[in-house]
Every structure is written in structure tokens, then in C-alpha cells.
Residue, then its C-alpha position, 0 to 999 in steps of 0.5 A: t312335145t304334142g303328146i302324140d306318138p308317132l307311130g299312132a299318126v298320119m300325115v296327108e300330104d298333096m306334096a310326096r316329098n314333104l312325105e319325108p319327114a313324117h316317115e323318119l319320124g314313125m308316122r304313116t303316109v300318105w300323097l293326095v294326088s296333084d295336078h300338079d307334076w311338081a307335087a308328084k317328086g318323090a312319089d315312088e320313094p318308099y317313105v310314101h306308104f299310101v297314094a289317094e285318088d281322092l281322100k274322102s274316097f281313102l278314108s272311106a275304105l278304112a271305115i268300120p261300118a258300124 
């Protein structure tokens, strides 16, 4: 046990199909779009909660302004 509550965690991955186990644990998931066609397998599945072209922009959009 890691002590991390999966309901308060996120998994970011560049292979969409790798997000399924994280989703099953209760994590939110982010697929980081890749140029490789094989990385998109599973991208349209319900275990992909968010899609990001650019991780920095995605995280910046979530940030609370100071």
C-alpha cells in the first residue's frame, strides 16, 4: 500500500490503453497525445477521462491563479 488514495490521484500516460488499470482503481486519467498510431489504441474508451496535446498547457489550465 502506498498510502495514496486513488480517488485523489491522476495517471498521465502517452499510451491510452495503459490508462485502463488506473481508471479501474478509481483514478482520473489523462491521455497525452502521441505521434505514434499505436499509442492511440483505446483513446476512445471510457477509461480516458481527459486528452491533452501538451501537458504543460493542460496543467496550466487547471492551476488556480495566485
